[in-house]
N, CA and C atoms as a LAMMPS dump frame, in Angstrom:
ITEM: TIMESTEP
0
ITEM: NUMBER OF ATOMS
495
ITEM: BOX BOUNDS ff ff ff
-5.0000000000000000e+02 5.0000000000000000e+02
-5.0000000000000000e+02 5.0000000000000000e+02
-5.0000000000000000e+02 5.0000000000000000e+02
ITEM: ATOMS id mol type element x y z
1 1 1 N 23.276 27.15 10.315
2 1 2 C 21.41 26.812 9.969
3 1 3 C 21.557 25.527 10.053
4 2 1 N 20.932 24.504 10.583
5 2 2 C 21.139 23.128 11.639
6 2 3 C 19.449 22.412 10.369
7 3 1 N 19.677 21.647 10.157
8 3 2 C 18.486 21.166 9.465
9 3 3 C 18.249 20.048 10.289
10 4 1 N 16.845 20.239 10.567
11 4 2 C 15.866 19.629 11.3
12 4 3 C 15.793 17.74 10.732
13 5 1 N 14.897 16.965 11.806
14 5 2 C 14.826 15.314 11.424
15 5 3 C 14.27 15.313 10.159
16 6 1 N 13.353 16.312 10.176
17 6 2 C 12.274 15.741 9.016
18 6 3 C 12.405 17.109 7.294
19 7 1 N 14.043 17.409 8.053
20 7 2 C 14.6 18.529 6.437
21 7 3 C 13.799 19.437 6.898
22 8 1 N 13.365 19.988 7.492
23 8 2 C 12.605 21.177 7.608
24 8 3 C 13.558 22.322 8.087
25 9 1 N 13.842 23.497 7.716
26 9 2 C 14.992 24.552 8.458
27 9 3 C 14.62 25.562 8.552
28 10 1 N 14.351 26.501 9.527
29 10 2 C 14.16 27.488 9.452
30 10 3 C 15.475 28.7 9.607
31 11 1 N 15.014 29.215 8.808
32 11 2 C 16.417 30.554 8.512
33 11 3 C 16.043 31.434 9.369
34 12 1 N 17.569 32.484 9.526
35 12 2 C 17.537 33.748 10.415
36 12 3 C 16.459 34.445 10.006
37 13 1 N 16.094 34.862 8.876
38 13 2 C 15.415 35.545 8.191
39 13 3 C 13.799 35.433 8.949
40 14 1 N 13.806 33.799 8.824
41 14 2 C 12.44 33.503 8.813
42 14 3 C 12.079 33.77 10.894
43 15 1 N 13.11 33.26 11.323
44 15 2 C 12.91 33.785 12.707
45 15 3 C 12.929 35.346 13.038
46 16 1 N 13.712 36.252 12.34
47 16 2 C 13.537 37.491 12.428
48 16 3 C 12.197 37.946 12.39
49 17 1 N 11.513 37.109 11.154
50 17 2 C 10.29 37.85 11.036
51 17 3 C 9.039 37.538 12.042
52 18 1 N 9.485 36.63 12.897
53 18 2 C 8.32 36.004 13.705
54 18 3 C 8.103 37.029 15.099
55 19 1 N 7.189 36.821 15.34
56 19 2 C 6.808 38.074 16.342
57 19 3 C 7.256 37.675 17.617
58 20 1 N 7.51 38.125 18.902
59 20 2 C 8.079 38.022 20.16
60 20 3 C 7.38 36.961 20.697
61 21 1 N 5.892 36.918 20.342
62 21 2 C 5.171 35.838 21.039
63 21 3 C 5.546 34.466 19.926
64 22 1 N 5.545 34.568 18.922
65 22 2 C 5.979 33.163 17.731
66 22 3 C 7.598 32.673 18.275
67 23 1 N 8.545 33.704 18.498
68 23 2 C 9.645 33.098 19.077
69 23 3 C 9.707 32.456 20.586
70 24 1 N 8.877 33.083 21.25
71 24 2 C 8.601 32.582 22.569
72 24 3 C 7.873 31.03 22.613
73 25 1 N 6.854 30.825 21.717
74 25 2 C 6.7 29.419 21.413
75 25 3 C 7.61 28.231 21.191
76 26 1 N 8.154 28.99 19.85
77 26 2 C 9.5 28.316 19.55
78 26 3 C 10.676 27.567 20.356
79 27 1 N 10.82 28.492 21.284
80 27 2 C 11.504 28.301 22.42
81 27 3 C 11.31 27.469 23.455
82 28 1 N 9.932 27.581 23.789
83 28 2 C 9.292 26.343 24.67
84 28 3 C 9.178 25.008 23.985
85 29 1 N 8.678 25.028 22.85
86 29 2 C 8.722 23.398 22.201
87 29 3 C 10.029 22.983 21.757
88 30 1 N 11.335 23.89 21.853
89 30 2 C 12.445 23.47 21.342
90 30 3 C 13.095 22.746 22.894
91 31 1 N 12.84 23.557 23.994
92 31 2 C 13.096 23.36 25.242
93 31 3 C 12.734 21.481 25.496
94 32 1 N 11.407 21.579 24.995
95 32 2 C 10.864 20.289 25.712
96 32 3 C 11.669 19.218 25.038
97 33 1 N 11.638 18.255 26.24
98 33 2 C 12.203 16.83 26.328
99 33 3 C 11.836 16.088 24.918
100 34 1 N 12.591 15.113 24.271
101 34 2 C 12.199 14.784 23.392
102 34 3 C 10.919 13.499 23.924
103 35 1 N 10.997 13.153 24.94
104 35 2 C 10.192 12.244 25.874
105 35 3 C 8.579 12.742 25.171
106 36 1 N 8.925 13.845 25.106
107 36 2 C 7.42 14.662 25.992
108 36 3 C 6.472 15.015 24.463
109 37 1 N 7.811 14.872 23.131
110 37 2 C 6.986 14.822 21.626
111 37 3 C 6.743 13.121 21.356
112 38 1 N 7.277 12.457 21.742
113 38 2 C 6.461 10.894 21.09
114 38 3 C 5.899 10.072 22.259
115 39 1 N 5.327 9.26 21.765
116 39 2 C 4.557 8.564 22.555
117 39 3 C 5.379 7.592 23.411
118 40 1 N 5.183 6.981 24.499
119 40 2 C 5.597 6.111 25.555
120 40 3 C 6.3 4.709 24.556
121 41 1 N 7.285 4.133 25.057
122 41 2 C 8.026 2.891 23.676
123 41 3 C 7.147 2.159 23.918
124 42 1 N 6.154 1.834 25.623
125 42 2 C 5.409 0.752 26.106
126 42 3 C 4.038 0.752 24.789
127 43 1 N 3.63 2.51 25.398
128 43 2 C 2.318 2.52 24.322
129 43 3 C 2.534 2.4 23.042
130 44 1 N 3.534 2.422 22.277
131 44 2 C 3.802 2.082 20.846
132 44 3 C 3.807 0.583 20.653
133 45 1 N 4.58 -0.335 21.656
134 45 2 C 4.473 -1.525 21.635
135 45 3 C 3.347 -2.004 21.863
136 46 1 N 2.474 -1.985 22.583
137 46 2 C 1.269 -2.672 22.625
138 46 3 C -0.161 -1.681 22.02
139 47 1 N 0.399 -0.547 20.812
140 47 2 C -0.254 -0.539 19.77
141 47 3 C -0.011 -2.153 18.668
142 48 1 N 1.149 -1.905 18.628
143 48 2 C 1.661 -3.024 17.856
144 48 3 C 1.166 -4.331 17.845
145 49 1 N 1.475 -4.514 19.061
146 49 2 C 0.666 -6.196 19.584
147 49 3 C -0.775 -6.101 19.124
148 50 1 N -1.504 -4.723 19.074
149 50 2 C -2.962 -5.285 19.165
150 50 3 C -3.337 -5.352 17.592
151 51 1 N -2.476 -4.848 16.816
152 51 2 C -2.508 -4.635 15.053
153 51 3 C -2.029 -5.941 15.161
154 52 1 N -1.098 -6.899 15.439
155 52 2 C -0.902 -8.337 15.041
156 52 3 C -2.317 -9.212 15.802
157 53 1 N -2.533 -9.106 16.758
158 53 2 C -3.634 -9.308 17.373
159 53 3 C -4.687 -9.255 16.56
160 54 1 N -5.084 -8.573 15.598
161 54 2 C -6.242 -7.788 14.956
162 54 3 C -6.102 -8.86 13.493
163 55 1 N -4.916 -8.866 12.532
164 55 2 C -4.405 -9.55 11.95
165 55 3 C -4.936 -11.199 12.616
166 56 1 N -4.462 -11.448 13.163
167 56 2 C -4.669 -12.699 13.693
168 56 3 C -5.973 -13.344 13.732
169 57 1 N -6.532 -12.493 14.412
170 57 2 C -8.019 -13.215 14.459
171 57 3 C -9.169 -12.683 13.117
172 58 1 N -8.39 -11.812 12.741
173 58 2 C -8.734 -12.371 11.295
174 58 3 C -8.873 -13.067 10.648
175 59 1 N -7.512 -13.453 10.169
176 59 2 C -7.201 -14.517 9.761
177 59 3 C -7.831 -16.139 10.007
178 60 1 N -7.666 -16.087 11.368
179 60 2 C -8.657 -17.416 11.909
180 60 3 C -10.289 -17.002 11.517
181 61 1 N -10.418 -16.222 11.275
182 61 2 C -12.056 -16.145 11.263
183 61 3 C -12.076 -16.304 9.944
184 62 1 N -11.244 -16.173 9.213
185 62 2 C -11.028 -16.385 7.863
186 62 3 C -11.361 -17.91 7.157
187 63 1 N -11.167 -18.55 7.917
188 63 2 C -10.698 -20.361 7.951
189 63 3 C -12.228 -20.341 7.526
190 64 1 N -13.23 -20.352 8.598
191 64 2 C -14.656 -20.785 8.556
192 64 3 C -15.266 -20.376 7.473
193 65 1 N -15.153 -18.594 6.988
194 65 2 C -15.563 -18.383 5.957
195 65 3 C -15.35 -18.768 4.427
196 66 1 N -14.008 -19.338 4.174
197 66 2 C -13.573 -20.249 3.326
198 66 3 C -14.213 -21.41 3.467
199 67 1 N -13.864 -22.464 4.437
200 67 2 C -14.553 -23.323 4.235
201 67 3 C -16.582 -23.342 3.999
202 68 1 N -17.199 -22.25 4.52
203 68 2 C -18.394 -22.17 4.225
204 68 3 C -18.782 -21.886 2.581
205 69 1 N -18.098 -21.097 2.147
206 69 2 C -17.931 -20.477 0.542
207 69 3 C -17.346 -21.787 0.197
208 70 1 N -16.814 -22.361 0.023
209 70 2 C -16.439 -24.025 -0.581
210 70 3 C -17.359 -24.793 -0.508
211 71 1 N -18.478 -24.496 0.887
212 71 2 C -19.251 -25.818 0.17
213 71 3 C -20.945 -24.839 -0.056
214 72 1 N -20.937 -23.718 -0.166
215 72 2 C -22.355 -23.3 -0.033
216 72 3 C -22.03 -22.607 -1.817
217 73 1 N -21.347 -22.278 -2.097
218 73 2 C -21.249 -21.342 -3.299
219 73 3 C -21.818 -21.767 -4.81
220 74 1 N -22.648 -21.431 -5.41
221 74 2 C -22.679 -21.978 -6.858
222 74 3 C -22.042 -22.807 -7.582
223 75 1 N -21.719 -23.515 -8.165
224 75 2 C -20.53 -23.444 -9.34
225 75 3 C -20.542 -23.06 -10.621
226 76 1 N -21.813 -22.095 -10.618
227 76 2 C -21.862 -21.135 -11.848
228 76 3 C -22.768 -19.946 -11.312
229 77 1 N -23.03 -19.314 -12.033
230 77 2 C -22.673 -17.59 -11.312
231 77 3 C -22.7 -16.94 -12.467
232 78 1 N -23.932 -16.347 -12.287
233 78 2 C -24.295 -15.265 -13.541
234 78 3 C -24.039 -13.975 -12.48
235 79 1 N -23.621 -12.81 -13.141
236 79 2 C -22.648 -11.924 -12.518
237 79 3 C -23.406 -10.522 -12.661
238 80 1 N -23.703 -9.563 -11.843
239 80 2 C -24.45 -8.346 -12.95
240 80 3 C -22.85 -7.433 -12.932
241 81 1 N -23.085 -6.522 -13.537
242 81 2 C -22.42 -5.435 -13.077
243 81 3 C -20.504 -6.386 -13.765
244 82 1 N -21.168 -7.296 -14.437
245 82 2 C -19.37 -7.494 -15.271
246 82 3 C -18.596 -6.746 -15.607
247 83 1 N -19.302 -6.029 -17.036
248 83 2 C -18.352 -5.114 -17.381
249 83 3 C -17.926 -3.952 -16.561
250 84 1 N -18.929 -3.411 -15.572
251 84 2 C -18.101 -2.308 -14.862
252 84 3 C -17.09 -2.845 -13.962
253 85 1 N -17.363 -3.904 -13.664
254 85 2 C -16.053 -4.418 -12.43
255 85 3 C -14.684 -4.938 -13.062
256 86 1 N -14.6 -5.239 -14.514
257 86 2 C -13.506 -5.634 -15.191
258 86 3 C -13.121 -4.121 -15.317
259 87 1 N -13.949 -3.541 -16.585
260 87 2 C -13.108 -2.151 -16.619
261 87 3 C -12.856 -1.535 -15.029
262 88 1 N -13.489 -1.165 -13.929
263 88 2 C -12.905 -0.319 -13.322
264 88 3 C -11.768 -0.911 -12.725
265 89 1 N -11.61 -2.745 -12.631
266 89 2 C -10.648 -3.33 -11.731
267 89 3 C -9.147 -2.691 -12.901
268 90 1 N -9.352 -2.57 -14.057
269 90 2 C -8.22 -2.392 -14.728
270 90 3 C -8.347 -1.028 -15.118
271 91 1 N -8.886 0.055 -14.775
272 91 2 C -8.636 1.536 -14.465
273 91 3 C -7.868 1.613 -13.216
274 92 1 N -8.492 0.901 -11.944
275 92 2 C -7.511 0.992 -11.101
276 92 3 C -6.073 0.472 -11.456
277 93 1 N -5.733 -0.803 -11.986
278 93 2 C -4.814 -0.996 -12.347
279 93 3 C -3.919 -0.559 -13.128
280 94 1 N -4.313 0.477 -14.061
281 94 2 C -3.914 1.465 -14.53
282 94 3 C -3.605 3.079 -13.921
283 95 1 N -4.238 3.012 -12.902
284 95 2 C -4.042 4.049 -12.204
285 95 3 C -2.639 3.841 -11.242
286 96 1 N -2.561 2.996 -10.822
287 96 2 C -1.3 2.304 -9.725
288 96 3 C -0.591 2.356 -10.8
289 97 1 N -0.314 1.127 -12.212
290 97 2 C 1.291 1.544 -12.52
291 97 3 C 1.895 2.769 -12.749
292 98 1 N 1.138 3.789 -13.476
293 98 2 C 1.212 5.349 -14.009
294 98 3 C 1.63 6.096 -12.34
295 99 1 N 1.055 5.986 -11.749
296 99 2 C 1.301 6.009 -9.914
297 99 3 C 3.094 5.601 -9.917
298 100 1 N 3.33 4.373 -10.099
299 100 2 C 4.187 3.155 -9.808
300 100 3 C 5.274 4.219 -10.801
301 101 1 N 5.075 4.628 -12.204
302 101 2 C 6.11 4.991 -12.846
303 101 3 C 6.48 6.152 -12.711
304 102 1 N 5.428 7.096 -12.145
305 102 2 C 5.716 8.49 -12.008
306 102 3 C 6.474 8.598 -10.679
307 103 1 N 6.618 8.162 -9.699
308 103 2 C 6.969 8.037 -8.344
309 103 3 C 8.47 7.289 -8.662
310 104 1 N 8.777 6.178 -9.475
311 104 2 C 9.792 5.913 -10.024
312 104 3 C 10.815 7.17 -10.516
313 105 1 N 10.374 7.902 -11.502
314 105 2 C 10.762 8.93 -12.171
315 105 3 C 11.255 10.142 -11.461
316 106 1 N 10.053 10.327 -10.06
317 106 2 C 10.87 10.995 -8.992
318 106 3 C 11.334 10.642 -8.3
319 107 1 N 11.427 9.623 -8.18
320 107 2 C 12.682 8.896 -7.305
321 107 3 C 12.113 9.267 -5.857
322 108 1 N 10.629 8.558 -5.561
323 108 2 C 9.942 9.059 -4.143
324 108 3 C 9.955 7.839 -3.254
325 109 1 N 10.127 7.792 -2.089
326 109 2 C 10.188 6.624 -1.24
327 109 3 C 8.887 5.778 -1.461
328 110 1 N 7.434 6.782 -2.086
329 110 2 C 5.8 5.637 -2.054
330 110 3 C 6.044 5.257 -2.915
331 111 1 N 7.413 4.926 -3.868
332 111 2 C 7.079 3.924 -5.151
333 111 3 C 6.868 2.668 -4.322
334 112 1 N 7.471 2.458 -3.362
335 112 2 C 7.584 0.852 -2.387
336 112 3 C 6.092 0.614 -2.457
337 113 1 N 5.581 1.642 -1.713
338 113 2 C 4.079 1.391 -1.787
339 113 3 C 3.27 0.609 -2.802
340 114 1 N 3.488 1.557 -3.918
341 114 2 C 2.26 1.785 -5.322
342 114 3 C 3.234 0.416 -5.783
343 115 1 N 4.306 0.329 -6.178
344 115 2 C 5.069 -1.309 -6.145
345 115 3 C 4.106 -2.149 -6.16
346 116 1 N 4.601 -2.574 -4.845
347 116 2 C 4.014 -3.607 -4.272
348 116 3 C 2.509 -3.792 -4.312
349 117 1 N 1.644 -2.677 -3.928
350 117 2 C 0.336 -2.464 -4.297
351 117 3 C 0.04 -3.139 -5.62
352 118 1 N 0.668 -2.474 -6.956
353 118 2 C 0.428 -2.83 -8.138
354 118 3 C 0.68 -4.207 -8.578
355 119 1 N 1.96 -4.904 -7.786
356 119 2 C 2.177 -6.53 -8.061
357 119 3 C 1.293 -7.172 -7.596
358 120 1 N 0.677 -6.869 -6.543
359 120 2 C -0.932 -7.521 -5.463
360 120 3 C -1.866 -7.408 -6.995
361 121 1 N -1.595 -6.413 -7.273
362 121 2 C -3.362 -6.186 -8.606
363 121 3 C -2.852 -7.072 -9.756
364 122 1 N -1.538 -7.079 -10.381
365 122 2 C -1.459 -7.901 -11.468
366 122 3 C -1.861 -9.403 -10.882
367 123 1 N -1.192 -9.909 -9.708
368 123 2 C -1.593 -11.124 -9.369
369 123 3 C -3.603 -11.227 -9.211
370 124 1 N -3.716 -10.608 -8.781
371 124 2 C -5.471 -11.112 -8.87
372 124 3 C -6.066 -10.558 -9.921
373 125 1 N -5.361 -9.804 -10.822
374 125 2 C -5.849 -10.126 -12.223
375 125 3 C -5.469 -11.055 -13.137
376 126 1 N -4.318 -12.087 -13.148
377 126 2 C -4.103 -12.305 -13.835
378 126 3 C -4.881 -14.036 -13.387
379 127 1 N -5.211 -13.959 -11.908
380 127 2 C -6.103 -14.956 -11.037
381 127 3 C -7.501 -15.073 -12.027
382 128 1 N -8.122 -14.181 -11.667
383 128 2 C -9.37 -14.026 -11.852
384 128 3 C -9.635 -13.996 -13.737
385 129 1 N -8.309 -13.335 -14.615
386 129 2 C -8.789 -13.972 -16.015
387 129 3 C -8.508 -15.4 -15.965
388 130 1 N -8.035 -16.064 -15.335
389 130 2 C -7.561 -17.571 -15.742
390 130 3 C -8.731 -18.328 -15.045
391 131 1 N -9.292 -17.782 -13.972
392 131 2 C -10.409 -18.72 -13.502
393 131 3 C -11.581 -18.397 -13.913
394 132 1 N -11.66 -16.86 -14.43
395 132 2 C -13.525 -16.662 -15.167
396 132 3 C -13.31 -17.124 -16.525
397 133 1 N -12.532 -17.305 -17.583
398 133 2 C -12.376 -17.682 -18.665
399 133 3 C -12.745 -18.767 -18.893
400 134 1 N -12.968 -19.284 -20.422
401 134 2 C -13.539 -20.157 -20.273
402 134 3 C -13.399 -20.108 -22.473
403 135 1 N -13.325 -21.501 -22.923
404 135 2 C -12.998 -22.173 -24.11
405 135 3 C -11.815 -21.148 -24.426
406 136 1 N -11.293 -20.925 -25.714
407 136 2 C -10.506 -20.124 -26.299
408 136 3 C -9.61 -18.887 -25.356
409 137 1 N -10.384 -18.395 -24.743
410 137 2 C -10.138 -17.042 -23.512
411 137 3 C -9.354 -17.664 -22.943
412 138 1 N -9.516 -18.856 -22.346
413 138 2 C -8.754 -19.44 -21.121
414 138 3 C -7.219 -19.116 -21.874
415 139 1 N -6.732 -20.302 -23.164
416 139 2 C -5.195 -19.756 -23.305
417 139 3 C -4.353 -18.916 -23.377
418 140 1 N -5.747 -17.947 -23.946
419 140 2 C -5.038 -16.442 -24.024
420 140 3 C -5.156 -15.825 -22.481
421 141 1 N -5.601 -16.082 -21.788
422 141 2 C -5.523 -15.752 -20.502
423 141 3 C -4.267 -16.129 -19.657
424 142 1 N -4.366 -17.757 -19.768
425 142 2 C -3.206 -18.5 -19.217
426 142 3 C -1.88 -17.69 -19.951
427 143 1 N -1.465 -17.65 -21.373
428 143 2 C -0.32 -17.007 -21.966
429 143 3 C -0.097 -15.451 -21.011
430 144 1 N -1.306 -14.973 -21.403
431 144 2 C -0.893 -13.321 -20.786
432 144 3 C -0.601 -13.19 -19.2
433 145 1 N -0.89 -14.282 -18.2
434 145 2 C -0.656 -14.301 -17.037
435 145 3 C 1.054 -14.763 -16.828
436 146 1 N 1.197 -16.048 -17.575
437 146 2 C 2.589 -16.6 -17.546
438 146 3 C 3.519 -15.367 -18.283
439 147 1 N 3.238 -15.01 -18.897
440 147 2 C 4.037 -14.168 -19.738
441 147 3 C 4.365 -12.097 -19.295
442 148 1 N 3.393 -11.936 -19.468
443 148 2 C 3.13 -10.442 -18.592
444 148 3 C 2.64 -10.269 -17.05
445 149 1 N 1.753 -10.817 -17.002
446 149 2 C 1.111 -10.303 -15.435
447 149 3 C 1.779 -11.217 -14.713
448 150 1 N 2.166 -12.125 -14.491
449 150 2 C 3.048 -12.538 -13.17
450 150 3 C 4.28 -12.196 -13.213
451 151 1 N 5.097 -11.826 -14.55
452 151 2 C 6.49 -11.786 -14.302
453 151 3 C 6.82 -10.021 -13.664
454 152 1 N 5.684 -9.47 -14.316
455 152 2 C 5.836 -7.826 -13.518
456 152 3 C 5.804 -7.959 -12.594
457 153 1 N 4.701 -8.823 -12.012
458 153 2 C 4.097 -8.768 -10.5
459 153 3 C 4.809 -9.17 -9.799
460 154 1 N 5.598 -10.037 -9.942
461 154 2 C 7.16 -10.314 -9.411
462 154 3 C 8.373 -9.093 -9.201
463 155 1 N 8.505 -8.711 -10.419
464 155 2 C 9.553 -7.672 -10.562
465 155 3 C 8.914 -6.373 -9.922
466 156 1 N 7.663 -6.08 -9.508
467 156 2 C 7.109 -4.992 -9.146
468 156 3 C 7.515 -5.541 -7.374
469 157 1 N 6.739 -6.418 -6.722
470 157 2 C 6.974 -6.773 -5.069
471 157 3 C 8.435 -6.97 -4.953
472 158 1 N 9.165 -7.954 -5.908
473 158 2 C 10.687 -8.057 -5.624
474 158 3 C 11.24 -6.898 -5.226
475 159 1 N 11.157 -5.965 -5.988
476 159 2 C 11.872 -4.561 -6.039
477 159 3 C 10.852 -3.474 -4.82
478 160 1 N 10.2 -3.821 -4.542
479 160 2 C 9.851 -2.873 -3.712
480 160 3 C 10.277 -3.601 -2.23
481 161 1 N 9.867 -4.802 -2.475
482 161 2 C 10.772 -5.134 -1.118
483 161 3 C 12.159 -4.876 -0.162
484 162 1 N 12.934 -5.263 -1.569
485 162 2 C 14.213 -4.905 -1.759
486 162 3 C 14.24 -3.473 -1.119
487 163 1 N 13.407 -2.287 -1.941
488 163 2 C 13.902 -1.128 -1.971
489 163 3 C 13.339 -0.423 0.042
490 164 1 N 12.102 -1.507 0.483
491 164 2 C 11.752 -1.325 2.036
492 164 3 C 13 -1.972 2.647
493 165 1 N 14.132 -2.638 2.196
494 165 2 C 14.739 -2.876 3.731
495 165 3 C 16.205 -1.777 3.857
């Protein structure tokens, strides 16, 4: 009994339970050349190049947008839904931290994705906490960012990059 590329295995009993038509279909699929099962390399390369071009164009479009914001945004702004925004963000952060912990305990490869994303969310949280704080809250935000959020973010991102290699 051979193990397939994706880890799936058909046992002799499972094959025996198949109808003659199902076995014929299985044989036809197994007899197909591998090239028919995967997209041509040229198409994969073009798709990758298109994705890179899309990212480059998006980055280029972001430059004038940033300049526009820097020139036109008011220096102070009263935000609506302030509580919902912050609580919602922290709930998202909690969900991602929990998902990362669970995936780590289960030793799943998806840990790479959640750990990286959680690290990025922690950096964003630290940035916005510090930048929107005022008065006595600012020193508390800086302390929390420097002692907790940024070190944990660095750990998660570095670990995900290491595992991704």
